[in-house]
N, C-alpha and C positions, 0 to 999 in steps of 0.2 A: 504494498499500499504505500509506502514512504515514496518510492521512487514515481509512481503514480502522480502524486502530489508536487513533489519538491522539482523534478525534472523540467515541467512545464512553467513551473514558476522561475527557474533559474534560467530558462529559455527567455523569458520575457525580460527579467532584469538584466541579462546579458545585452539583448537587443536594444533595451533602453541606454545601456553603457556606450555601445556602438554608435547610436543616436546622438549622444550629448557630444561625439566628436565630429558632427557636422554642423554647418551652419544653420543658425535658428534667429528667429525673432526673438525679443524678450517675453513676449506671450507664449511662444512654442517652450522656450526653456522652463517658464513656470510650470506649464503643463507637465513637462518632462520630469520635474523636480517632484511633483505631486505624484507622477506614476512611480516613481523611485522610491518614494516615502511609501506610498501605500504598499506595493511590491516589498519591500523590506520588511514591513509590519506583519503582511499577511505569510511571509515567509517564516518570520518569528513564531508567529501564531502557530503554524504548521509544524514547526520542530517543537514547540511547547507540548502540543497535543500529542505527536507520536514520539519525541523521547526514544526512538525506536532503537538505537545503540547506545548501551549503559557506558560506553568506553572501552578500550582494549589493553588488557592487562599488558604491562612493561614487558613481561617475559614472552609475550606472545607478538608484540608488534613487529618482527623480523618475518613472520608469517605471510603479512598481508600482499606483499607483491611477489609471492613464488607460487610456481605452478601448483594448482589444487590445495594452495594455503588457505587453510580454515582456523578460527580461533574457538575458543570455548564460549565465545559470548554468542548467543542465540537470539535471532529476530522476534520482536514481540509477536508478528504474525506467525502462527505455527505452520501455515501453508507457504510459507515464502522460503524457496530452497535456493542453495548455493553451490556452484561448482567448485568455487573457488578458482575460476580464472578471469572472472570481470577486472579486477585490479590491476592482474598482469596485462591483460590486452590493452587497457587503457595506458600502463605505462609504455609498452612496446610503442603504441601510438604517438605519445608526448615526445618520446625520445627519437623516434623516426623525425620528427619535427625540431629536432636539437633542443627540447625544453627538458623539462624535470617536473617531476611530481613529488609531493611531500602531504604530510599529514600531522595533526596535532590531537592528541587524544587525551581526555580527562575523565579517570573512571567518576562515573555516577554523573556526568555531564553528558559525555557524547564525544564524538570524533568528527573533526572537520578536516576534508580533503581539498588541497589545493594544487594547482598546476600553471606553468608558466611556458611561454613558447615565445621566441621571437616573431615579430611581424614586420615585415617591410612595408614602408608607405609606399 
């Protein structure tokens, strides 16, 4: 359930960030700012409601980007299944674009994933 909600919301927020890099009137900038504030608030609410991942234990963090790497952390949704390949695939894609991927995990708070790739203008 978490991916079904977070992914589209992150898509909207990402497109808003791209739009912010274009020329806009002051009125359009104001609308975009409201869109971003509303989207961030909604994403925060989604995260609060789901608290899907309670954080990755320190001793298991090394497993995340390994083939079939699974941790002892179980999803809140009993029907959500994992092959242990998703993060490895994402890592390979990011690295193919000369980027990097990393995460911050705090027990009882959750895990955030980040990536960066160089983009030429």
